[in-house]
N, C-alpha and C positions, 0 to 999 in steps of 0.2 A: 378590634385591637387585640382581644384575647386570641382570636383565630390566628393573627399574624405571629404572636409570641409562640403559639403552639407549633406553627410551621418551622420557625427558627429552631425551636428545641429539637424537633424531629430531624432537621437537617444537620444540626450539630451532633446529634446522636449517631447518625449515619456516618459522618466524617470520622468520628472517634472509633467506630467499629472498623473502618478501613485502615485507620492509623495503627491499629494493634494486630494486623495480620502478620507482621514481621516480628523478629526478636529484638528486644532492647536490653541493654546492660544495666540492670537495676537490682543489685544484689540484696538490697534491703527489703524488697517486696517478698513477703512470706509465701506467695503463691508461685514463685519461680521454682522450676523442678530442682529437687534435691538429689536426684538420681543421675547416674552416668552409665554409659555403655562400657563393655569390657571385651577382652580378647580380640582386639583389632588384628586384622591380617591383610597383607597386601603384597602382591608379587608384580614387579615391574615387567611388563611385556613389551614395552617400547625400548628397543635396543640401541636407539640413538643416544650418544653421549650428551648429557645436559638436559634431557627431557624424559618424562615418565608417562606411563599409561597402564591401565589394568583395572581389575575389580577389587574394591575395598569392601571388607566385610567386618561385622562385629556381632556381639551378643547383646540383646536388649536387656535393660534392667529388669529385675523381678516384677516390678510394678511400673506400668506405663500410663496409669490413670491421669497423671498430671503432665503428660508429654504429648505434644501434637506433631512434632517433627524433630529431625536431626539435621544439624548444620555441619558441613565438612569444610575444614580449612587446611591450607598448607602453611607451614611455619618453619622458622629457623630455630625455634626452641619448643619446649614442651608446654608452654603457657601462652605464648604470644600468638594472636590470631592474625597472621600476616596477610594471607590471600584467601578469600572465600572461593571455594571450588563449586559449591552448590548445596542443595538441601533435599531431603526426602521425607515423606510423611511417615509418622509412626506406624509400625507394622512392616516397614521395609528396612531390612538390615544389611543392604548392600548399596554400593554407589560406584558407578562407572567413571573412573578418572580418564578423561579423553587422552588419547595418544597425542604427544607433542606438548603436553603440559610441562612448563618450566620446572625443573627439579628444585626442591628444597628439602631440608633435613627431616622434617616431621610432618605427619598427617594427624590432624586433631578432629575428633568427633564430639559434638556437644549437644546434649538434649535441650529441647527448647519448647516453650509454649507462647501464646500471645503476650504474656507478661514479660518474658525475658529468657535468657540463657542460664543453664545450670552453671554453678561455679566449679563443678567437677568436669574436667576436660580430659577425655581419654586421648592419650598421645601414643603414636607409633613412630619410632625412628625407621626411616626407609633407606634403601640402597638403590642408587641409579644403576640399573643393569645396562651393560654396554655389550654390543656385539663383539665377540672376539676378533681381534685384528689378525688376519693370517693371509699369507700369500707369498709370492715369489718376487724377489728383486733380481733384475738382470743388469749387470754392469757392462757398459760398452765404452771402449777406450776412445772412440772417435779417431780423427786423423791427427797425427802428431803435429803440434804447433798450431792447431786450428781452434783450440780451446772449446771443443765440442764434445767432451765426455758426457755420458748420459747414464742416468739411473732410471730404469723402467720398472713399474710395478704391475704384476698380474694377479688379479683376484680370481682364484679357481672356482669360487662359489657363484659369483655373478658373471664370470667369464669376461670381465672387463679389463682393459689395459690403460694405465696412466703412463703415457709415453715419456714424460719428463717430470717425474714426481719430485725430484730434488728441487728443481726450479720452481715448480708449482707450490711447494711447501715453504721455500725459503726466499723466493724472489730474486734468486741469482743462480747462475750456472754452477755445475759441479766443478769444472776446471779442465785443465789440459792433461790428457792422457792418463786417466785413472787406470791402475794396473791390478788392483786386488781389492776384495771386500770380504769381511767376515762379520758374523754376528756373535757376540760374546756377552753373557750376562744380560743386561737390559739395554745394551747399546750396539750400534754398528760402527765399524771402523773401515774407512775407505782410503787406500793409498793413492793419492793423486800425484803421479810421478812428476810430470813436467811443471806442475804448479807448486811443487815443493811442500805439500801439506798432507797431513793425515786428518781427514775430516771425520769427526765423531758426531754421530746422530743418535736420536732415539729410534725405536723400531718403526716409527712412522716417517722416518727420513727428515725429522726436524733437527737442524744443526744445533749441537750443544757447544762444540768448541772446535777450532782449527788448531791442531798441534803443528807448530812450525818454528823455525829459528829466525830470530830477528836479523842476524848478520849473514847467514848463509843458507842455501837451499838444503832441504833434507833429501830430496829425490828418493822417496820411498817406493819400493818395488813390490814386496810380498809381506804377508801378515800371517802370524800364527798366535795362538793364545794358550796359556796354561797357568794355573796357580794364582789367578788374580792379576796376571800381567799379559799385555799384548806385546809381541816382539815384531819389530819391523826391520826388514833388510833395507839398507840405504845404499844407493849405488856408488857412493863415494868410498865404500869399503868398510862400512860399519854396520852393526846391528844395534838398534835402540830398544831399551826395555822401558815400557810405558806402564805406569801405575794406573789401573782402571778406576781408582777412586778419585785421585787428584787430577787425572788426565795430564800428567806431566811426564816428561822423559826422566826416568830415575837414573839411568846410566846408559852409556854407549861403550861398545867394545869393538876394536878393530878386528876384521876378519880378512878374507882375501879380496881380490879385485872384482868389483861389480857384482856383488852378491844378488842372487835371485831367490828362488823359492827355498823354503825351510821345512823341516819335519822334526817332530819331537818323539823321543822314545827313551824309556828307562832313565828319565831325569836328565837327558841330554838334548841339546838343540843342534841339529845338523843343518849347515848352511851351504848351499851350492854357490861356489865362487866362479862365476862364468868368465870374467875377464873380457866380456864382450866388446868393451870400448877399445881394447888393444888389438883387435883382430888384424889390423893392417900395419901394426907397428912391430918392432923387434921383439917386444914382449909377447905378442901373440895372445891366444886365449889362455885363461887360467885353467888349471886342471886339478883343483883341490876342493875338498869339502871340509869346512871348519867344524870341529866338534866342541861345543860349549857346554860346560857344566852349569846347569841352571841354578844350583844352590849357591855357588860362588860367583856365578856369571863371569867365568874366565874361560879362555880358550885352552883346552887340554891338549889338542893336537890338530894337525891337518892330515887328511887322508888323500892320497893320490888316486884320481879317477880318470876316466877318459875326458879329453879336453872339452871345454865349454859346457860344464854341467849347468842345467837350468831347472828342470821340473823334478819335484820331490813329493813323496807322500809316505805315510806310515800305514802299513797293513795292520789288521787286527792282531796278528801274531807278533807284532812289535818290530818286524823287519822294516827297514827304510829302503824304499825303491827310488831310483834316480835315473833320469834320462839326460844323457849328455848329447849335445847337438853336433859335436865334432866340428869340422871346419867347412862343411857343406861341399866338400870335393873329395879329397883323398882319405879323410877320416870320417866314416859314417856316424850317424847318431847311434847310440848304444844304450840299451836297458841294462841296469846294474842293480844289485841288491847289497845292502850293507847290514851286516850282523851287528846289532846294537850291543851285544855282550863283548865281542872282541874287536869291533870296528873294522873288520876285514871286508873287502869289497870283492864281489864276484860278478862277472858278466853273466847275464841270462842268455844262454845260447840257443834256446828253443824258439824264441820269438823276439820281437822288437817293437818299439813304439816311438811316437813323436809327441803326442799329447795323451794324458791319462787322468783317471780318477779311480776311486775304489769304493766298493760297498763291502765292508768286512775284509775278507781275504781275497775277494775277486777284483782284479784290476781290469778296468774297461779302457782299452787303448785304441787310439787312431794312429795308424802307421802310414806315413806319406812317403812315397818313393817316386823318383823321376828317372826316366831312362835317358839315353844319350841325346834324344830329341826333345828333352824337357816335357815329355808326356807324363802326367801325374797318375799314379795308381794309389788308391786309398783302400786300406784294410781296416776293419773294425774287429779287434781281437779281444777275447776275454781270457785272462790268464789267472789261474788259481795259485795264489801264493802259498797256500798250505800244502797242496799236492805237488807244487813245482812243475806244473804242466799247463799247456794250453787247453782251455775248456771248449772253446769254439772259435772259429775263424771269421765269424760275422755275427756280432751281437744284435744287429738290426734284422729282425726275422719277418717283418710284415711287408717287405718289398719297398719300403720308403727309400727314395733316392735323393741324394743331396748334391746340388750342383757345385757349391763352393764351401765344403766343410772347412772349418777354421779352428775350433777348439772342442775338446772333449773333457767332460768332468762328471761329477756325480753330486746328487743332492740326497744325503743319507736319511733325512727325516721321513721322506716319502718313498725312499728306495728308487729314485729316478736316476737315469743316465741322460745327460744332456749333450747334444751336439749342436754347435752354433755354425752359422753360415755367414760368410763375408766375402765381398769382392774387393774390399779395401777402399771402395769409393762411395758406395751408397749404403743406405740402412740395411742391416742384416736381420737375421731371425734366429730363434732358438727352438729346437725340437726336443721334446721331453719323451723319453722312452721308459717303459717299465722293465723289470728284470727279465721278462719274457721277450723283450725286444720289440714290443708293439708301441707305436707312437700314441701317446695319450693326448697331447695337444702341442701346438706350436704358437709362438708369440713373436710379433714384430719387435725389433729392438733397434738400437742405434748402429752407427758404423763400428765394425770390429767388436761384436759382443764377446766378452771374455769369460764371464762366470755367472752362475745362478746360485742364490742362497734362498732358503725358506725361513720365514720368521712367523712367530705366533705370540700374541700378547693377550 
């Protein structure tokens, strides 16, 4: 009988020794460690939003005689032990937080022995490091009336393309015939012409708001931004002033017929009034540029230009450049320059253009000409606005040939010139060139790609 009792006692003793291999919370036990670690340090190397990973380090207490291990927790506060990440033996002052660990606000390290955990909890507030979001958005108009406008995203680091990022992000299409896109502040603005809306998104193409009228279509065509406002030309003969904080139309002002692109210089907004919808009527094309004072948001004058003005930009020297398309027969398209001090217009006689963009004072232009047999000739011209001279007659220097050039523009952040291709029926492409005229990459896009912008967040 004594032998049996002895065996039971030994068994119970063994069970008790196993039971105390972990920490318990018993603050009244005097043998619990009274020490805590210090100088916690952690850098998140997992760049996925919402998860962390990396090496946690700390300094041990001056005495570790009463410590057997350290326990690591994630927490939403400096005291609450929300999620146990793991533990390490005393003598080890680092811990590898696995990549993909769900983010929380604090990491806690607590000294421990078989009796329990210290009441001193070293806490470090941590930051979720996120890979910078950067890349190129390509806006494609699609076919008019087909509701197949497209926003494509290209990541230059991974060289991957998201063909329809707006749909993928929002669960719906962008709309019918988008015509312009700009990035301003923390948002993007997209003028979706035939859908009658200005789509406002964050930099990742998540829709924030659709700016539209409840009673009538807006028909937005082009966008520019300045001084906390976005200005949209509306094809019904108005320009809208949009507050970028409230995302409401603060005011509208009447301009000329069927306004297209706009440019800003010296506190004035220049609006190209095309009159494009009147081409076959007695009215014909418009031939004016409205000058709007941005402080008062009133039209100060109309400038007479060559008929059917459409494309506009502001060079670094402040001059406003304008391409009028003419009537596609007896009146040719014409490059003109507006002096923003006097608002006088002068035709540029040394060269011409159909589509253009600029990097500083250099204008990169595509000039499309047809002969009597409708054979098209394309020139890619660089014009120096400061020197008032043609710099070269072909800014594509690497021998790249384009079968169906459609639009030309510039992306100033990376000093790129883009040329898009379109046959008006199938998906097109975008070719990005550096200032030396060498193609850096090309990206597949939707039907009728119009514009490229770069964003970084």
